[in-house]
N, CA, C and O atoms as a DFTB+ gen file, in Angstrom:
620 C
 N C O
     1  1      46.107     239.555      54.813
     2  2      45.747     239.212      53.434
     3  2      45.025     237.876      53.401
     4  3      44.007     237.675      52.737
     5  1      45.639     236.968      54.179
     6  2      44.990     235.582      54.164
     7  2      43.525     235.610      54.648
     8  3      42.645     235.001      54.039
     9  1      43.293     236.321      55.740
    10  2      42.076     236.355      56.200
    11  2      41.076     237.029      55.210
    12  3      39.914     236.630      55.143
    13  1      41.522     238.011      54.473
    14  2      40.781     238.636      53.423
    15  2      40.395     237.548      52.385
    16  3      39.229     237.439      52.005
    17  1      41.291     236.825      51.979
    18  2      41.138     235.693      50.987
    19  2      40.006     234.728      51.617
    20  3      39.044     234.362      50.940
    21  1      40.170     234.387      52.809
    22  2      39.243     233.435      53.507
    23  2      37.792     234.031      53.390
    24  3      36.877     233.313      52.986
    25  1      37.577     235.360      53.746
    26  2      36.307     235.965      53.723
    27  2      35.754     236.002      52.309
    28  3      34.578     235.703      52.104
    29  1      36.558     236.354      51.347
    30  2      36.143     236.241      49.890
    31  2      35.751     234.832      49.571
    32  3      34.708     234.658      48.942
    33  1      36.483     233.803      49.941
    34  2      36.098     232.511      49.626
    35  2      34.752     232.132      50.257
    36  3      33.908     231.511      49.611
    37  1      34.562     232.518      51.538
    38  2      33.308     232.185      52.208
    39  2      32.110     232.884      51.515
    40  3      31.031     232.298      51.423
    41  1      32.294     234.141      51.024
    42  2      31.337     234.898      50.344
    43  2      30.946     234.199      48.953
    44  3      29.777     234.005      48.620
    45  1      32.045     233.848      48.191
    46  2      31.629     233.103      46.955
    47  2      31.050     231.731      47.193
    48  3      30.275     231.238      46.373
    49  1      31.378     231.152      48.208
    50  2      30.831     229.822      48.608
    51  2      29.270     230.061      48.821
    52  3      28.414     229.363      48.277
    53  1      28.985     231.180      49.718
    54  2      27.635     231.536      49.970
    55  2      26.760     231.819      48.567
    56  3      25.575     231.516      48.422
    57  1      27.497     232.382      47.703
    58  2      26.807     232.829      46.419
    59  2      26.714     231.612      45.529
    60  3      26.021     231.653      44.512
    61  1      27.357     230.577      45.860
    62  2      27.292     229.311      44.940
    63  2      28.354     229.273      43.875
    64  3      28.344     228.443      42.966
    65  1      29.271     230.204      44.021
    66  2      30.413     230.311      42.944
    67  2      31.648     229.510      43.518
    68  3      32.605     230.103      44.015
    69  1      31.585     228.214      43.432
    70  2      32.646     227.416      44.124
    71  2      33.894     227.490      43.422
    72  3      34.902     227.503      44.128
    73  1      34.045     227.544      42.104
    74  2      35.303     227.620      41.457
    75  2      36.072     228.895      41.927
    76  3      37.281     228.856      42.156
    77  1      35.314     230.037      42.063
    78  2      35.872     231.300      42.579
    79  2      36.310     231.134      44.012
    80  3      37.426     231.496      44.385
    81  1      35.399     230.570      44.830
    82  2      35.659     230.418      46.165
    83  2      36.934     229.574      46.320
    84  3      37.759     229.925      47.164
    85  1      37.155     228.473      45.556
    86  2      38.347     227.672      45.620
    87  2      39.581     228.495      45.336
    88  3      40.618     228.316      45.975
    89  1      39.479     229.343      44.436
    90  2      40.660     230.138      44.085
    91  2      41.064     231.060      45.423
    92  3      42.246     231.173      45.748
    93  1      40.145     231.613      46.063
    94  2      40.353     232.348      47.163
    95  2      40.976     231.491      48.302
    96  3      41.984     231.850      48.911
    97  1      40.286     230.299      48.554
    98  2      40.793     229.423      49.595
    99  2      42.265     228.887      49.309
   100  3      43.078     228.689      50.212
   101  1      42.520     228.675      47.983
   102  2      43.961     228.379      47.608
   103  2      44.849     229.443      47.990
   104  3      45.876     229.188      48.619
   105  1      44.502     230.747      47.623
   106  2      45.332     231.890      47.916
   107  2      45.595     231.936      49.406
   108  3      46.742     232.078      49.829
   109  1      44.517     231.814      50.231
   110  2      44.530     231.874      51.670
   111  2      45.557     230.760      52.216
   112  3      46.411     231.040      53.057
   113  1      45.418     229.598      51.718
   114  2      46.189     228.432      52.162
   115  2      47.717     228.628      51.818
   116  3      48.602     228.230      52.575
   117  1      47.947     229.232      50.696
   118  2      49.262     229.575      50.130
   119  2      50.028     230.494      51.130
   120  3      51.190     230.273      51.472
   121  1      49.297     231.518      51.558
   122  2      49.792     232.517      52.514
   123  2      50.115     231.889      53.887
   124  3      51.158     232.124      54.497
   125  1      49.179     231.110      54.302
   126  2      49.309     230.497      55.656
   127  2      50.394     229.416      55.599
   128  3      51.035     229.174      56.621
   129  1      50.642     228.729      54.420
   130  2      51.792     227.880      54.351
   131  2      53.036     228.598      54.418
   132  3      53.960     228.182      55.117
   133  1      53.125     229.716      53.692
   134  2      54.363     230.577      53.831
   135  2      54.645     231.102      55.242
   136  3      55.785     231.123      55.707
   137  1      53.577     231.519      55.895
   138  2      53.750     231.963      57.205
   139  2      54.219     230.851      58.172
   140  3      55.144     230.992      58.971
   141  1      53.469     229.709      58.010
   142  2      53.881     228.574      58.848
   143  2      55.292     228.160      58.636
   144  3      56.028     227.964      59.603
   145  1      55.695     228.020      57.429
   146  2      57.090     227.716      57.000
   147  2      58.100     228.626      57.600
   148  3      59.118     228.206      58.150
   149  1      57.772     229.972      57.472
   150  2      58.762     231.062      58.025
   151  2      58.747     231.039      59.480
   152  3      59.815     231.256      60.052
   153  1      57.639     230.796      60.206
   154  2      57.543     230.933      61.701
   155  2      56.872     229.587      62.186
   156  3      55.735     229.569      62.657
   157  1      57.613     228.528      62.043
   158  2      56.980     227.206      62.481
   159  2      56.707     227.067      64.022
   160  3      55.986     226.165      64.450
   161  1      57.259     227.919      64.776
   162  2      56.889     227.871      66.201
   163  2      55.640     228.640      66.531
   164  3      55.177     228.527      67.666
   165  1      54.994     229.487      65.556
   166  2      53.809     230.213      65.796
   167  2      52.641     229.190      65.572
   168  3      52.419     228.727      64.453
   169  1      51.937     228.868      66.627
   170  2      50.845     227.933      66.650
   171  2      49.624     228.527      65.986
   172  3      48.803     227.834      65.384
   173  1      49.542     229.762      66.114
   174  2      48.304     230.428      65.329
   175  2      48.405     230.249      63.890
   176  3      47.387     229.985      63.250
   177  1      49.597     230.373      63.286
   178  2      49.855     230.168      61.857
   179  2      49.533     228.732      61.532
   180  3      48.872     228.495      60.522
   181  1      49.943     227.777      62.298
   182  2      49.750     226.360      62.036
   183  2      48.179     226.071      62.229
   184  3      47.567     225.352      61.438
   185  1      47.596     226.659      63.292
   186  2      46.108     226.434      63.318
   187  2      45.298     226.988      62.189
   188  3      44.404     226.344      61.639
   189  1      45.636     228.178      61.873
   190  2      45.018     228.755      60.585
   191  2      45.250     228.030      59.383
   192  3      44.315     227.912      58.590
   193  1      46.470     227.476      59.107
   194  2      46.693     226.578      58.095
   195  2      45.860     225.305      58.050
   196  3      45.399     224.862      56.998
   197  1      45.685     224.730      59.255
   198  2      44.823     223.564      59.354
   199  2      43.384     223.841      58.959
   200  3      42.731     223.085      58.240
   201  1      42.895     225.076      59.525
   202  2      41.512     225.494      59.135
   203  2      41.394     225.645      57.612
   204  3      40.423     225.176      57.018
   205  1      42.293     226.243      57.034
   206  2      42.294     226.488      55.595
   207  2      42.296     225.235      54.785
   208  3      41.729     225.203      53.692
   209  1      42.898     224.230      55.271
   210  2      42.864     222.875      54.718
   211  2      41.404     222.381      54.730
   212  3      40.902     221.888      53.720
   213  1      40.749     222.519      55.857
   214  2      39.367     222.242      55.927
   215  2      38.512     222.809      54.898
   216  3      37.682     222.119      54.306
   217  1      38.698     224.119      54.654
   218  2      37.857     224.822      53.772
   219  2      38.247     224.275      52.276
   220  3      37.351     224.113      51.448
   221  1      39.466     224.026      51.995
   222  2      39.822     223.391      50.662
   223  2      39.071     222.018      50.630
   224  3      38.426     221.703      49.630
   225  1      39.146     221.295      51.601
   226  2      38.492     219.965      51.597
   227  2      37.026     220.031      51.385
   228  3      36.471     219.249      50.612
   229  1      36.362     220.965      52.067
   230  2      34.884     221.115      51.850
   231  2      34.642     221.617      50.517
   232  3      33.686     221.118      49.924
   233  1      35.339     222.532      49.911
   234  2      35.126     223.001      48.561
   235  2      35.334     222.000      47.542
   236  3      34.508     221.844      46.642
   237  1      36.468     221.262      47.636
   238  2      36.716     220.165      46.711
   239  2      35.708     219.021      46.771
   240  3      35.436     218.363      45.767
   241  1      35.169     218.799      47.942
   242  2      34.138     217.899      48.046
   243  2      32.821     218.303      47.286
   244  3      32.164     217.489      46.638
   245  1      32.497     219.613      47.419
   246  2      31.359     220.111      46.764
   247  2      31.436     220.180      45.287
   248  3      30.432     220.066      44.583
   249  1      32.756     220.385      44.768
   250  2      32.965     220.340      43.236
   251  2      33.221     218.889      42.831
   252  3      33.447     218.629      41.649
   253  1      33.196     217.993      43.707
   254  2      33.301     216.521      43.246
   255  2      34.783     216.059      43.195
   256  3      35.011     214.915      42.803
   257  1      35.728     216.809      43.538
   258  2      37.122     216.392      43.443
   259  2      37.496     215.573      44.862
   260  3      38.204     216.051      45.747
   261  1      36.952     214.406      44.895
   262  2      37.046     213.663      46.205
   263  2      38.434     213.262      46.590
   264  3      38.740     213.318      47.781
   265  1      39.320     212.855      45.685
   266  2      40.756     212.558      46.168
   267  2      41.447     213.709      46.655
   268  3      42.197     213.555      47.619
   269  1      41.302     214.929      46.101
   270  2      41.797     216.148      46.544
   271  2      41.265     216.559      47.921
   272  3      42.009     216.894      48.844
   273  1      39.940     216.510      47.998
   274  2      39.227     216.793      49.265
   275  2      39.793     215.883      50.351
   276  3      40.051     216.405      51.435
   277  1      40.025     214.513      50.170
   278  2      40.481     213.696      51.070
   279  2      41.818     214.105      51.590
   280  3      42.022     214.183      52.801
   281  1      42.779     214.380      50.651
   282  2      44.091     214.936      50.997
   283  2      44.118     216.036      51.969
   284  3      44.879     216.058      52.936
   285  1      43.198     217.016      51.660
   286  2      43.128     218.255      52.533
   287  2      42.545     217.906      53.903
   288  3      43.036     218.351      54.940
   289  1      41.443     217.065      53.873
   290  2      41.030     216.681      55.257
   291  2      41.913     215.997      56.051
   292  3      41.907     216.209      57.264
   293  1      42.857     215.018      55.442
   294  2      43.868     214.354      56.161
   295  2      44.943     215.348      56.660
   296  3      45.423     215.212      57.786
   297  1      45.307     216.299      55.869
   298  2      46.262     217.358      56.367
   299  2      45.798     218.130      57.442
   300  3      46.518     218.495      58.371
   301  1      44.373     218.431      57.308
   302  2      43.932     219.222      58.491
   303  2      43.921     218.405      59.751
   304  3      44.171     218.938      60.832
   305  1      43.635     217.104      59.645
   306  2      43.679     216.219      60.869
   307  2      45.071     216.005      61.407
   308  3      45.276     215.920      62.617
   309  1      46.063     215.916      60.468
   310  2      47.440     215.673      60.955
   311  2      47.932     217.043      61.685
   312  3      48.584     216.975      62.727
   313  1      47.629     218.147      61.158
   314  2      48.079     219.324      61.881
   315  2      47.369     219.519      63.193
   316  3      47.975     219.931      64.182
   317  1      46.063     219.220      63.208
   318  2      45.276     219.241      64.344
   319  2      45.710     218.393      65.462
   320  3      45.593     218.754      66.632
   321  1      46.209     217.271      65.107
   322  2      46.726     216.268      65.975
   323  2      48.061     216.735      66.616
   324  3      48.329     216.648      67.814
   325  1      48.823     217.220      65.690
   326  2      50.200     217.847      66.196
   327  2      49.848     218.980      67.193
   328  3      50.463     219.054      68.257
   329  1      48.919     219.821      66.889
   330  2      48.671     220.940      67.846
   331  2      48.161     220.479      69.204
   332  3      48.543     220.978      70.262
   333  1      47.245     219.464      69.101
   334  2      46.618     218.998      70.262
   335  2      47.568     218.109      71.154
   336  3      47.488     218.072      72.381
   337  1      48.518     217.363      70.363
   338  2      49.540     216.706      71.108
   339  2      50.454     217.533      71.859
   340  3      50.898     217.224      72.965
   341  1      50.749     218.691      71.170
   342  2      51.719     219.721      71.765
   343  2      51.088     220.552      72.850
   344  3      51.789     221.009      73.753
   345  1      49.860     220.755      72.801
   346  2      49.090     221.663      73.792
   347  2      47.826     220.929      74.239
   348  3      46.734     221.472      74.070
   349  1      47.919     219.745      74.791
   350  2      46.643     219.003      75.219
   351  2      45.558     219.805      75.993
   352  3      44.361     219.542      75.881
   353  1      46.043     220.794      76.783
   354  2      45.035     221.642      77.551
   355  2      44.433     222.709      76.828
   356  3      43.586     223.412      77.378
   357  1      44.834     222.929      75.481
   358  2      44.168     224.072      74.734
   359  2      42.902     223.578      74.136
   360  3      42.920     222.726      73.248
   361  1      41.775     224.103      74.612
   362  2      40.486     223.735      74.322
   363  2      40.252     223.940      72.838
   364  3      39.647     223.080      72.198
   365  1      40.691     225.005      72.287
   366  2      40.461     225.243      70.785
   367  2      41.112     224.187      70.047
   368  3      40.513     223.667      69.105
   369  1      42.309     223.803      70.379
   370  2      42.985     222.690      69.587
   371  2      42.325     221.278      69.718
   372  3      42.309     220.464      68.794
   373  1      41.789     221.067      70.942
   374  2      41.067     219.858      71.063
   375  2      39.766     219.784      70.281
   376  3      39.358     218.745      69.761
   377  1      39.132     220.976      70.232
   378  2      37.784     221.126      69.414
   379  2      38.212     221.057      67.909
   380  3      37.515     220.440      67.104
   381  1      39.342     221.682      67.543
   382  2      39.697     221.588      66.089
   383  2      40.095     220.180      65.612
   384  3      39.876     219.807      64.460
   385  1      40.717     219.377      66.591
   386  2      41.035     218.034      66.256
   387  2      39.735     217.160      66.114
   388  3      39.574     216.359      65.193
   389  1      38.871     217.382      67.063
   390  2      37.533     216.683      67.120
   391  2      36.740     216.982      65.777
   392  3      36.195     216.081      65.139
   393  1      36.717     218.308      65.403
   394  2      36.021     218.605      64.200
   395  2      36.611     217.958      62.983
   396  3      35.901     217.496      62.090
   397  1      37.993     217.930      62.959
   398  2      38.743     217.264      61.841
   399  2      38.345     215.792      61.815
   400  3      38.149     215.308      60.700
   401  1      38.199     215.016      62.878
   402  2      37.872     213.676      62.897
   403  2      36.347     213.545      62.333
   404  3      36.055     212.720      61.467
   405  1      35.490     214.363      62.860
   406  2      34.096     214.208      62.422
   407  2      33.975     214.508      60.870
   408  3      33.228     213.823      60.171
   409  1      34.700     215.512      60.366
   410  2      34.736     215.869      58.920
   411  2      35.307     214.571      58.145
   412  3      34.831     214.208      57.070
   413  1      36.291     213.957      58.741
   414  2      36.858     212.802      58.057
   415  2      35.826     211.598      58.036
   416  3      35.717     210.844      57.070
   417  1      35.153     211.505      59.088
   418  2      34.193     210.334      59.272
   419  2      32.980     210.589      58.344
   420  3      32.475     209.672      57.697
   421  1      32.550     211.808      58.302
   422  2      31.404     212.249      57.505
   423  2      31.864     212.011      55.924
   424  3      31.087     211.504      55.115
   425  1      33.118     212.401      55.593
   426  2      33.604     212.149      54.241
   427  2      33.635     210.777      53.827
   428  3      33.209     210.423      52.727
   429  1      34.184     209.902      54.768
   430  2      34.265     208.475      54.388
   431  2      32.783     207.969      54.374
   432  3      32.525     207.178      53.467
   433  1      31.931     208.244      55.093
   434  2      30.612     207.776      55.096
   435  2      29.830     208.261      53.862
   436  3      29.267     207.422      53.159
   437  1      29.766     209.567      53.561
   438  2      29.021     210.070      52.464
   439  2      29.501     210.028      51.172
   440  3      28.731     210.066      50.212
   441  1      30.935     209.939      51.028
   442  2      31.466     210.117      49.770
   443  2      32.242     208.836      49.266
   444  3      32.337     208.561      48.070
   445  1      32.747     208.133      50.204
   446  2      33.532     206.952      49.816
   447  2      32.861     205.625      50.224
   448  3      33.382     204.543      49.951
   449  1      31.697     205.734      50.881
   450  2      30.920     204.577      51.291
   451  2      31.889     203.508      52.035
   452  3      31.964     202.326      51.699
   453  1      32.577     204.065      53.035
   454  2      33.514     203.240      53.787
   455  2      33.050     203.461      55.283
   456  3      33.661     204.210      56.045
   457  1      31.813     202.681      55.676
   458  2      31.418     202.921      56.950
   459  2      32.372     202.559      58.131
   460  3      32.373     203.208      59.176
   461  1      33.174     201.498      57.908
   462  2      34.168     201.157      59.053
   463  2      35.054     202.301      59.340
   464  3      35.138     202.754      60.482
   465  1      35.753     202.811      58.295
   466  2      36.620     203.917      58.451
   467  2      35.955     205.145      58.981
   468  3      36.519     205.864      59.806
   469  1      34.716     205.397      58.497
   470  2      33.894     206.546      58.971
   471  2      33.732     206.399      60.496
   472  3      33.976     207.336      61.256
   473  1      33.297     205.151      60.932
   474  2      33.051     205.018      62.290
   475  2      34.253     205.193      63.184
   476  3      34.149     205.753      64.275
   477  1      35.415     204.708      62.719
   478  2      36.619     204.962      63.432
   479  2      36.930     206.416      63.706
   480  3      37.271     206.805      64.823
   481  1      36.795     207.265      62.580
   482  2      36.931     208.666      62.814
   483  2      35.937     209.372      63.659
   484  3      36.289     210.234      64.464
   485  1      34.626     209.000      63.479
   486  2      33.556     209.517      64.303
   487  2      33.776     209.130      65.823
   488  3      33.478     209.886      66.748
   489  1      34.261     208.024      65.962
   490  2      34.605     207.558      67.418
   491  2      35.623     208.323      68.058
   492  3      35.530     208.605      69.253
   493  1      36.606     208.688      67.341
   494  2      37.690     209.643      67.876
   495  2      37.161     211.052      68.156
   496  3      37.438     211.690      69.172
   497  1      36.411     211.457      67.207
   498  2      35.833     212.866      67.502
   499  2      34.763     212.758      68.794
   500  3      34.671     213.655      69.632
   501  1      34.065     211.675      68.823
   502  2      33.051     211.502      69.888
   503  2      33.864     211.581      71.218
   504  3      33.491     212.331      72.121
   505  1      34.942     210.826      71.327
   506  2      35.739     210.717      72.594
   507  2      36.304     212.132      72.955
   508  3      36.358     212.464      74.139
   509  1      36.727     212.976      71.960
   510  2      37.130     214.290      72.357
   511  2      35.989     215.119      72.887
   512  3      36.061     215.775      73.926
   513  1      34.859     215.041      72.052
   514  2      33.727     215.772      72.609
   515  2      33.089     215.336      73.881
   516  3      32.442     216.097      74.599
   517  1      33.309     214.031      74.136
   518  2      32.870     213.590      75.499
   519  2      33.688     214.362      76.619
   520  3      33.142     214.797      77.634
   521  1      34.973     214.488      76.365
   522  2      35.886     215.239      77.250
   523  2      35.464     216.684      77.333
   524  3      35.343     217.234      78.427
   525  1      35.235     217.320      76.172
   526  2      34.850     218.740      76.131
   527  2      33.520     219.016      76.867
   528  3      33.370     219.990      77.605
   529  1      32.552     218.082      76.615
   530  2      31.290     218.344      77.230
   531  2      31.366     218.157      78.729
   532  3      30.744     218.877      79.511
   533  1      32.164     217.149      79.102
   534  2      32.372     216.962      80.668
   535  2      32.989     218.221      81.207
   536  3      32.529     218.656      82.262
   537  1      33.967     218.859      80.621
   538  2      34.690     219.983      81.068
   539  2      34.001     221.173      80.960
   540  3      34.173     222.019      81.838
   541  1      33.144     221.419      79.910
   542  2      32.291     222.544      79.528
   543  2      30.901     222.198      79.323
   544  3      30.450     222.328      78.185
   545  1      30.127     221.763      80.285
   546  2      28.774     221.157      80.106
   547  2      27.771     222.233      79.547
   548  3      26.757     221.861      78.956
   549  1      28.048     223.536      79.728
   550  2      27.092     224.578      79.257
   551  2      27.427     225.090      77.817
   552  3      26.683     225.928      77.307
   553  1      28.531     224.612      77.136
   554  2      28.824     225.045      75.831
   555  2      28.031     224.332      74.813
   556  3      28.368     223.182      74.534
   557  1      27.063     224.846      74.247
   558  2      26.241     224.268      73.330
   559  2      26.769     223.773      71.985
   560  3      26.181     222.865      71.397
   561  1      27.856     224.344      71.487
   562  2      28.407     223.906      70.283
   563  2      29.148     222.557      70.501
   564  3      29.103     221.680      69.638
   565  1      29.839     222.401      71.679
   566  2      30.337     221.079      72.011
   567  2      29.354     219.999      72.219
   568  3      29.528     218.860      71.786
   569  1      28.265     220.394      72.924
   570  2      27.273     219.438      73.154
   571  2      26.512     219.053      71.806
   572  3      26.089     217.909      71.642
   573  1      26.369     219.968      70.931
   574  2      25.719     219.604      69.624
   575  2      26.549     218.666      68.801
   576  3      26.056     217.746      68.148
   577  1      27.905     218.955      68.862
   578  2      28.853     218.020      68.037
   579  2      28.799     216.666      68.765
   580  3      28.647     215.639      68.105
   581  1      28.916     216.631      70.083
   582  2      28.856     215.453      70.714
   583  2      27.661     214.637      70.580
   584  3      27.798     213.415      70.548
   585  1      26.367     215.223      70.488
   586  2      25.216     214.524      70.222
   587  2      25.107     214.089      68.790
   588  3      24.454     213.076      68.539
   589  1      25.670     214.745      67.860
   590  2      25.602     214.450      66.486
   591  2      26.560     213.032      66.374
   592  3      26.177     212.010      65.804
   593  1      27.696     213.171      66.944
   594  2      28.526     212.035      66.838
   595  2      28.021     210.769      67.555
   596  3      28.155     209.644      67.075
   597  1      27.447     211.022      68.705
   598  2      26.685     210.018      69.483
   599  2      25.481     209.226      68.550
   600  3      25.304     208.009      68.500
   601  1      24.803     210.160      67.915
   602  2      23.765     209.669      67.049
   603  2      24.431     208.746      65.870
   604  3      23.956     207.658      65.542
   605  1      25.557     209.311      65.299
   606  2      26.123     208.603      64.125
   607  2      26.546     207.232      64.606
   608  3      26.465     206.241      63.879
   609  1      26.989     207.198      65.823
   610  2      27.599     205.842      66.358
   611  2      26.456     205.035      66.813
   612  3      26.720     203.878      67.138
   613  1      25.210     205.437      66.900
   614  2      24.153     204.632      67.271
   615  2      24.136     204.395      68.759
   616  3      23.799     203.280      69.154
   617  1      24.475     205.358      69.645
   618  2      24.500     205.251      71.102
   619  2      23.344     205.882      71.676
   620  3      23.189     205.893      72.897
């Protein structure tokens, strides 16, 4: 059911109906919170919850609800760090944490005009992507995010 809500939220986002998309992303998040609370040892539920927080952060940003957006991006990052710290060899969790740092950096830069905080987060994402590109040099998504972070840092 949570995945269905996610797909509906993505569809409404693509259609430009952000209030409706937000409703579906909130429903998705509520279900993943319930699943994670009921089965805290299940890392897939925790990871899906983290991803749903990103969607809420992005949607609240687009709607201009910046304090709420920041809260969701921070929660996404917190869960991503917990997952990565518990499973440092898991490439997906490392990528998720790197993405969360880049999202926070971009948010601080574009919405809060805090370039120093933005740089700190982008630096963290850059370092993770540096490792991912080293370990998986042919994976273009990692390389693209690495190059973006590198450009943002002026390197």
